N, C-alpha and C positions, 0 to 999 in steps of 0.2 A: 584242351578242357582240363582245366585243374580243379582243384576241391580247397575250401578253407572252413574255419570252423568260429563261428560267434561267441561260444562259450567253450573253452577247450580246456576249462578246471574241470568240467565234469569228465574228461574223458579217464580220469583215474578210475572212475567205476568200471570198466570193462575188466579190472582185476577180479569181478564177479565170478568171471568165464572158470577160473581158478579150483574154488569149492565146488562147481558143476561139475567139472571134468574128473575132480579127485572122489566125487561122490560116485558117479557110473565107475570108476575105474574098481572100486572097493563093493559095488554094488553085488546083491547075491540073487537078485530077480531073475526067475527062470524064461532067460528069453535068450533066444538064438544073439549072438554078437553083433550081427548085422542089426537087427535090429533096435539092441539097446545104442550101438554107436549113434544109429540115424537119429533115434531122439534126443540123443543126448546131442548132437551137432544141433538138429531143429531148437532146441532149449537154446543154448547158445547163440546160435543167430538172432531170435528172439531179442535175448539179452542186451546183444552189440546193436542190434537196431535201435534198440530204446535207447541206448547212452548215446550212441551218435546223432539223435534227433535231439535229445537234452543237450548236447555240446553245439547245436546250432551248425550242423552240416550243410554246407552252400556249395553248389556247384558255381566256378567263376568263369561267367560268358562275357564274351566283348561286346559291349554296348551299341547295338544298332539303332539308337534313338537318341537324341539331345533334346532338352528342356531348359530353357532359355526366360530368365527371370529379368526384366528390366525394372531396375531404378530408379524414378522419374524424380528430379528434384523443385520441389513447390516452393521453395525458401523464397523469401522475397528478394534476394540479392541475386537472382537469377533475372531478373525483370518480366513484364508481361506477355515477351514475344516467347519465352521458352517453352510455355507448354504447348502451344500450336507445332512448333519446332520435333518437339519429343514426340508429338501424336505423328508427326508424319515420317518420322525416323522408325520408329515401332512400324506401322506400315508398312514403310518399303523393307523393315528387316524381315518381316513375313512374308513376302512374297519369297524369300529361299528358302523357306521350310521343305524337308523332308513330308513325304506321306505320314511318316511315324511321329515327326518333331511336333513339340509341344512351346506355348511361349505364355507366360503371366507378366503382368504389371503391378509393381507396389509404388505409390507417391509416396514420399516423405517430407518433411520439415523439421519441426521441435517430436513430432510422432511418425509412425509410420504408417499407411494404411493400405489394406488387398483391393486395387483397383478389379483385377484379374486376374483369376486364379488359373494355374498352369494347366490349359488343353490346346486342341487344335483351331482354334478358332480361326473365323473366315474373314472377320474382317475388324477393325479398328474404329471405335467410334471416341466423343470426346473424353477425356478423363476429368469425372466429377467428385471421386472421394475427397474429404476434406481433411487437413491437417493443421496444424498451428503452421505460422509461416514466418513466426520471428526467431526462426533459429535454424541449424544444418544439423543433423545426428546422421551422419553418413554410418558410422559403426554400427549402431542398432537397426538401419536399413539391410546392411550386409548380414545380420546376426537374423534378423526376421526372414528374410529372402531363403538362408540355408533349412529354417525350421519348416518353410513352406514349399521346398522342393520334395516330387518322387522319389522313389527307391528304383524306381525300374528302369534310368535315363542317366546319360551323361550329362553334367549339371553345370551349369555357366551363367553369371552374373553379368549385367551389362549395366554398369552405375552411367547414368546420363546428369551430370551436374557441372557445377561452376569450379569445385573443389573446394570451397569454402565452409570450414567445419567451425561450430560453435560448440560441440559436444563431443566427448568418447574421443577414441584413436582409432580411425579408419583403416588405418595401417595395419594395425596389429591386427585387427578383426579379421582383416583381408588374408594375412598370412593365416590365419587359424583355420578359414573357409577353404584354404588351400590345401591345407593339411585332413580336410572331411573331403578330398575330391573335387571342390566345386572351384572352377576357376572363375577370378574378377577379372572384366576387364571395363575399361573409363572409356568415357567419350567427354569432350571439353562441351558443353552449352554453350550457346549464343548469349553473351550477357548486354546491357546497354554499354554503348559505344561514347555515351556523351562524358563531358568533363562531369568527375565528380569534387564536393568539397563538403569537409565536413569538420566539426569541432570535437577533437580527440579527450582534450581532455582539458579540466581546470584546475590546477593545482594550487591550493592556499596551505598554510603551515597549520595545524592540527588546533593548538591552544596559544595563539601570539598572545602577550601581554598586552593591558592596555595604555594604546597611546603610542604604542613602540612601531616602528617601520616593518612592514614586510611588502613581499610582494606575489600578487597574483598571477601566476603561471598560465598562459592558456595557450595550448597545442594544437594546431590546425593543421588538416592534412588535406592534400591536392594530389589530382590524377594527373593534372597537367598545371602550367603555369596560370594564372589568371588573378582578377582583381574583385574587390567589394568591401564590405563595411561591416568591421565589428566593432560590436556593443556590449556593453559591461556592465549590469545591474547590481546593486545592492540590495538586498531586502525587498527588489521590486522597483528601486527608484534609478534612474540611470545614473551613472558616475561616468561612463566614459564612452565615447564613440569615432570612431577615428576610419578613413579609408585605408586598408591594407592592399599590399602587392604581395601574390602568393606564388612560390617557388612550386613546383613540382616534387611531393614529398614532404616532411614535416616543417612547419612556418611555429616558431615560437615568438611570444610576446609577452610581455612583463608590463601590468600595471600598478605603480605603486601605491601602497596603501595604510591606512592608521584607523584602528578599533577606537573609536573617542570613549567608549563605556563599555561594561562587561555584556557580553551579550552573544547572542547566535547569529555570525552573519553569512547571510545567503548569497552569492556571489555567483551572477548567470552570465556564461555567455553565450551571443548569438551572433552568427554568420549569418549575413546576406550576399546574394552571389546571384547574378542573374540567369545564367547558365549553368543549372544545377541539375545532375539525376535524381537523386534523391534527397527530398529536403527533411527527411526523417530526421537527420543526424547531424541538424545544425545549431543544435542546443545542446550545451553541457553545464552541471552545476558543481562548485566547491563549496564547503561548510567551511566555516573558521569559528571556534567557540572559542570566545575570550573570557578567559578566567575571571572572577571579582567575587565579591560578597553571597553567603548563600541568599537564593531570593526564593520565596513561598509564591508561588498561583494560585490566588485568592476567586473561584467561579462562583458565581452565583445565576439561580435561574431567570430567566428571561420574564418568566412573570413577577417577581418579587426584588426586591433592592437586597444590597448585598450587609445592609444593616452594621450594626455599630464593631464587630470583630476588627474588620480589617484596621480601624483606627487602633485597639487596642493592642495588637500588634505590632504595629508602627512605634507605639508609645514604648513597647519594650524591647525596641531596637532591632526589631526581624524590617528585613525588607521586603515589599507586599505588592505586588502587580493583582489590580481587581478586574476583571474581565467580565464580558458576560458569557454564556454558553456557547453562543452564535460565534463569540471572538477568538474562540480554542484555536492553538495552533493547527494549520493544515495538513503538515505532515513531521515525520518525526523528529528532525532535528530542533523542529520550532520547541520542542519540550525539554531541550537539552539545557536550555537558559535558567530550570527549576530545579530545586530538588526536594520541594513537596507540592504536591498539590492538593486543594481543597474543594469539595463539591458543598455549596449551601444552597440547599433546597433547588438540584438540579433534576430534572427529569432526563431519563434515559432517552426521551425524544427529542432531546435536542441537540444529542450528540450522536455522532454517526458510527455506525459497528464497528470502523476502523478504528476511529477513536477511542473506544472501549476495548479495542484491543491492545492498543496501542498503553493505555495506562495501566493494564493487568501486566505486559510485557515490561513495561520498563519499572513498574515497583517490583516485579519476582525477578528480574534481571539485573535491573543499575542499583535497585536501592532508593529509588525516590520514595519518597512515603506521601502517603492516600489518606485522606480522611474526607467523610462523609456525614453535615449535619442534617437532621431532620427538617420535615416541613411537609407539606399536603403534596406534594410533586418528588417525595424523594423514596429512597428505601424502595419495599414492594409495591407500592402506590405508586411510584416513579418509571416501575417499568423496570427494572433491574433484575429482577427474578430469572433465572436461567442467562444471565448474561456474564461475560469475562470478569467484569468490576464484582459480581455477586462473591466471586471467589476469593476476591482480594481482602471484603473486609471482615473484620474479626465477630463478625454476628451470621445468625443466618435470617433469610429472608421467609425461608417457607415453612410459617410457624406455625401451619395447620399438622405436620406431621410432627409434631414435638407435643402442641398444646390442643388441649380439648376446645374445640369450637363448636360453633353452633353448624349443624348439618347443610348443605346446599345443593337443590336438584339444578344442574345445568343443563339449558339445552342451548344447541346451535343451528341456525337456520345459514346455511352457508350458498350462496350464489354459484353455481359450477355452469352459466352459460357461456355461450362460445367468446365473448369478450374477456374472458377470468384467464383467456389460454396467453401466451408468448405477446408483449406489447412490446410497446416502445423503447428501446433500450436494451432488448432482450429479455427483460424483467416479466419470469413466469408469476403473476399474479396467484394462481391457480396453488402455483406448491406453496406460495408464501402464505396462502389461505390455510391449507394442508398444515403448514407448519404451527401458525396460528393457533389453530384448532388443539393439535396435539399440546401446545406449549400451555393454555388454559387445562385439558384435562391432566397435567401432569400437578397442578396445583393443589387440583381435589386429591381428599382422604378415599381410601376404600369403603369408607359410612356413608360416603355422597354419592350421589345419583349422576349420570352424564347422558346424554343422548345426543346425536347431531346428523340432522337432513340436508341434503343435497338437492339442492331445487335450478330447474330450468322452466321448461314448459308446464314439466310436474315434479312432484315432490317424492322424495324415495330413503327412507331411513337408511343410512348407512352404519350409524350406531343407535340400535334401538337403546330407548332407556333402561338403564340399569345401574347396578352399581361399579363405579368408578373403581376395580380392585386391579383387572388384567391391563395394567398398561399399554404391552406389549402387542395385544390383540386389538386394543382400541386405536391406537397405533396405524397400527395395519390397515385396519378399516377404514380409516381417515384416509390413508394414503391412497386408498383405491379410486379416491374423487377425480374427476378427469374432466375438463372443460368442455361446453358443446352445447347447443340447443338456444332457444329464449330465455327470458325472465318472466315470473310470475311465482312473485313470492306468497301472496296469500293461502295456497293451500298448505302451503311450508309452516306458517305463521301459526297456522288452523291446528295443524298436528302437533306443532309443539308445544302450543296452549292445551290440548288434551292429554297429552303425556306428563305434563309438569301437574295438572291437576291431580292428577291418579297417585304422587308421589305423597311422602308423608311429613318432608324435611323442613323447617322453619322456615327457612329460606328458599326462595325457586325465582330464576333467573332466566332469562332468555337472550343472545347474544343473535343478533340479524347483520349480516354481511353482503353487500350488493354493490356492483359497480355500474349500474345502470338506470334506465327506467323503469319505474315499479307500475305493472296497470292497476286501475283502478280498480277498488272493491270496498267490503265494507269494514275499513279497517279501526274505525273509530267504534263498532260494537267488538269486536275483539280484544282493544283496550279497554273498554269499561269492565268485561268478563276478567282481563288483567287484572285491574285494579281490585275489584272484589274477592278474585282468590289471591290478591297479595304475591302476585308475580310481578317482577321489574322485568322491564326491556332496555337493553341498549340496542345503539344503533352503529354501525362503521360504513362509510361511503367510502369510496375507492376509485380514485383517478375522477378525472373533470366530466364526464359520462354519466358519473350517478347521479340520481335525485335527491340531491343534500337538501334540500327543502325536506322533503315529506320525511326522508331517515331521522332529521332533527326533530320533527314533531314528534313522528314515532317514539323515540326517545326521553323526549319532555314529557307526553301524555301518558308513556311506559314507566316513568318514575327512574328510570337510566341514566344514561350519559349519552352523548353521540359524539364521533369520531369523523374525523375526514383527512384522509390522509393521498396523498398524488403521488406516493412510493410506498411498493409492496413489502419492502424493506420492514416497516417500523409494525407490520401487523401482527408478527408473533409478540412483540409488548404490548400493543393494544389489548389483545386478548389476554394476557397474563394480567394486567394490571386491572383492568374490569374483572376479572375475576376475583381477585384479589378485593376487592372493593364491596363488589356483590358478597364474598362471603363473610363480610366484616371484620377481614384479616388485615387490614390496613392499618388505622392508629386510633389511640383514645384519647378524648378529649374530656377526660374529668382528672379533677384536682388531685394532687400525690404528693408526697413527699419523698424524695431522693434520699435513699438506706444506701450506706457504704458497705461495698461486700469484698472489698479485699485492699490491702497496702497497695500502693506505688508511690515512685518520685515525685509524678506529676500531680498527685492530691496534697504535699506539702503546702502548707498555709489555707488549707478548703475544711470550714468546718461545717459539715454536714447539718449540725445540730441546730444552727443558726437560720439555715436554710429558707426562704420562701416556700411557698408550695409551687409546684409548676401545673401549668395550665392543659398540657397532652405530650403525648410522643407517639414515634411509629410504631407499630410492633414488629416485633423482632425476637429470637429465642438466641439462646445462649449458644456459643458454638463448640465451647469445649476448649482444652488445652491443644494448642499452645495458646490458644487466645486466651485473654483475662480479664473478665467481670468487675470494673470498678465500683460502677455505682448502679443500683437498681431503682425500677419502680414497681407499680402493684403486681403481685405474684412471682416478683422475682425476675420481671422483664428486663432486658438490657436498656440502660440508659447511657450509660459511659464504658467502652471496651477499648482493651488496645489488644495488638497482636504484630504477626510477622507474615508477612507474604514473600516466600524466596526471600532476596535481599534487603527488601524496604519495610520500615513500620507503618504500620496502619492504626486508625483510629472510626470509633464509631460514636458519633452522639445523637440519639435518637429525637431530642426534643432540636428547637429550632432556634434559631440565632439570636434569641432577645426581642423579635416583633412579635411575636403572638404568644405561643404556650411558654413561652419562656421569659415575657415580659418583665416577671416578677421579679427575674434575677438580673435586667440588666443593669441596675442600680445599686444595686448588690456588689461589693468589692472584691468578694472571693470570685464572684464568676469573673472578672477580670484574671485573677489567678489562674482560674482553671482552666479558660480558654488559652490564654497563651503560654502556660506548660503543657497542657496536650497538644497542640498543635506546634510547638517548639519540639516536641519528642518525636516528632515525625522526620526531622531532618538527619539525614544522614551526617559523619562524621566527614568532614571537609576533604577532598581530593587532594592527597600529596604529591609531593615530586618525586625524583626518581626514578620513575618508569618512563620508558621512552617507545616509541613504535612509530614502525613507516610501513607504509600500503605502497603496491604499485601495480599495476595493470599486467597482467600475466598473456599466455595463449590459449585463445579459446575462450576469452572471457573472464578467466581464471581471477584470484588478486591473490597476492602474494604477501601474507604478513611476519615481518621480522621485528623482533621484539626483545627489548634488553630491560631485565628485572633484575638491580643488583642483588636483593638479598634472597632472592629465590629458592637457592640452594640446588639440590640433585633433584633428579627426575623430571619429566616433562609436565605440561600446562595445558589447559584449555581455555581458549577464547569465548565469550558469549555471541551469538550474533541475534540483532533482531531485525526483520524484514521489512519491507515497506508496509507489508500487509499487517505487520505485530504477531506473525509466527517467529518461531525462536530457535535454533539449531547452535551447535556446536562447531569449533576447529579444534582438532590436535595440534599443539604445537610439540615440533621435537627439540629437545636441548642439544644445542647445534657448538655451544662454549658454556664455561662457567656461568657465565650470568645472560647468554643467549638463546634466543627461542624462536623459531620459524614455522610456518604452514602456510597453506593455502585455502581457498573456498571459491566455490563456483556459484555466483548469484543467479539466479533462476527468475527475477523479475526486476525491471528497470524502478528508478528511485533511489530514496537515500537508505542506506544499509548502517546500522548502529554497530560497531564492534566493540566491546569492552571486555578488559585485561583486570584482574585482581592478582596480589601477591598474596599467596595464603598465609607467608609469615610476618610479611609487616602492617598487613591489613589494607596497603595501598591501592589504589585504583584508576585505572586510565580508560577515557573512553575516546574514540575517533568516530568520524562521520564518513564513510566511503561512500559518492555517490554513482550509480549507473544510470547515463543519461538517456541510453536507449538499447537494445538488443546488439549484443555482439554481431548479429547478423547484417546491421546497419552503418558494422565498421569496416566491410570487406570493401577491396576495390578490385575490380578486374577478377581474373582468372587466375586460380589456384594451379599452375600447369604442373609444379615440381611436386605438388599432391597428389595429382590423379597418375602421374607417372609413378610415385611409390606408392602408391595403392594397387597397379597394376603387376608391378613386379614383385609386390608382396604376395598377391595372389595368383601368381602364374598365368598370367593374362596378358593382353593386351590395350597397346594407350592407342586411342583415335581411331578405334576400329569404325570401316566404312558399313552401311546396312548390310552390302552383299554378304562381309564376311561373318555376320552376327550366327550362323547356324554352322558354320564349316567345322571339319570334324574336330575333337581337340588335338592339340599339340602332343599331348600324353595318351596313349588309346586308354578307353576307361573299360575296366573288367567289373560286372555287376554279378553280384552273389545271390543267386537264385536257391531259395530253401528248399530243402528237399523233405521236410521230417513228415512231410504226411505220408510222402512213400514208404520214410521208414517204417512209423506207427502202422502201418497200413499191413506190412511184410510181416512186422513183429505179431498180429493179431492174428494172422493167415497162419503163422508157423504152429501155433499154439494146438489148433484142432488138428492140425496133421500131426504134431506130437502126440498128443492123446491116441488117435487113431492106430499109430503105429506100436504105441503100447497097450493098445487091448485087441485090437481086431487081428 
């Protein structure tokens, strides 16, 4: 037996014994010498015990028990038979346990989850813990296991995997585990034995010139020789299809191409093979962005025509592409053909949440200009409040926080029946309804009133009618709504009506949401009361099971608006839109004269004094610097404002395109001047040459970025990334030579990634697109035996252990530190009364 200290730094406190001895030596207490020194010894003993306890004194004893944690790979690369094999392996190993041994099971893929905690389990059942299967993070699994070991036994990890790693460095983590006294053993799992073919990469030049020849390089991988058909599509059209004979390993094919005109060209290669283990990796894409004159994307709402503005822009020499909201690009590279985007009376309901994220990211990170024109489906009434685009605009949409408007009382009756739970596609309508109700409450001021009733067979106030002051508390209460039960709207409707009737605000509004059939009741009687008491009612029908006819009639008779959606994702925007309209904060349709507020180059040649009256505008409020208000309407409301969002320029015109509110301006010459100069202002400086970048696929799914920037000067650079979902991040580039920079990044989702470089000295920019066709998990072929051997070596463990060896004694006997601080403290406490007795008795 030996001893060790957990916190040896505290041993310096033993020096306290010296002054105790010195004091006793000089003491003049009238005690016999033996009693004085006995008391002194007891005092010194108590101090020594306390110091040793603080220093973490432990007895070091040989470990007489073993704890084994099995790490089971559940990633897609191990196939469907791996899990039953792992369950059988663990069950066989369990039979070799000693009476004091324990084991546990963790499953891992993209994440790690605890299946069985360390214990003396008597049986092994099916492993059911769920983890993301599109990746293999062996390193995190090893680290997670080390954190779950008890401290009173020898510790061993048994990793059951194919060794294919997509994230992290498992070898380094195993080495660190060994340093902590944890052995890491590895066992190769059986993997699918069939042939595997995949499209590894589609490589195209980043920015080829118009009508210049270039090659599309397609790299195919094969685990064995075979044959199949390779097809290549350009922007969805098949341009090549050929039979290919594949050799084991990599196979490269070149397809000559020319780009007839500027734009974005998406090349998609698809491999068709009869006997293939995994079809998820048989398609990949490459993007070529062919440079040309700058182009503006003009988007009009589905319910309104484009109007005269595109023709005015073309007459001024601009290249303009006109599309409806339903024709917007469906992926990030599709937006790269345009240097500015104009939304003309486009409702947020016509644009997907991801497209809204893309617009914000492209403006902020790449300098793409963005403008919004007004109309009955634009700005706040268009559902843009609390969306990413709202942050881009140079005006504020939430006008009720800055302007005095009529107070409103808002009641919401939310269906929380069982059908509002998670439905098809994994969409939780209840969660989105909660989000919508919270969004509606956020529109209100502290002087407004809000109340929320949740209903199934019964109705219950979740937020009693009261001031909309404490938004956090209101959100927390709404967040307590949970789906379950039937559907009976009538009691909820009646309670909301009674609560609204007791309020004294000028505006009173009720929003009803339901996704199912509504039981018959005297709703006409309640609606007559609503009309008498000047309470408006809107209704939202969710999904195909909703009683759309009834809810539409409810809204029509209640003087509100009817909404139908088959996607819960639009609920927050529906709630905010309806609240904005109900609060009369949507638009003004009273004639007014435009007033010049500030000077700006885009107002050159514009003469406000001779301008006809405008018929209306969307209500917004001034954002403040750095945004600039140029033209104003009544009460200083914004009419024309400009600003910046990140690198991009932005414009807000709150009247319309000349079809209704601005119709008096349509034939006025200065309108053409104002429109063309405002929208030309959006365009960034043309991308200039001189910058070069090369992207290459690295190990573990990482992407290496090598850039040449002639005038960059000294110091490192940063590249900006836009992920397929619109989120942004940065890549640090180290300077490797006077004009060379290098870095890498780990894409964490499949799709097209935008990589943007900017030279801070010259202002030049460069944009590239990198396609991640599928998770790196689908790129691996077979078992990585070398990696598994390296992990076992680094972890001082064994490779390919049999089940019978798993609970064998450790190769290096483990000693366990048994804390004895409690005994030391007890000894110190006992010494004190004895010392007192020696001195007094």
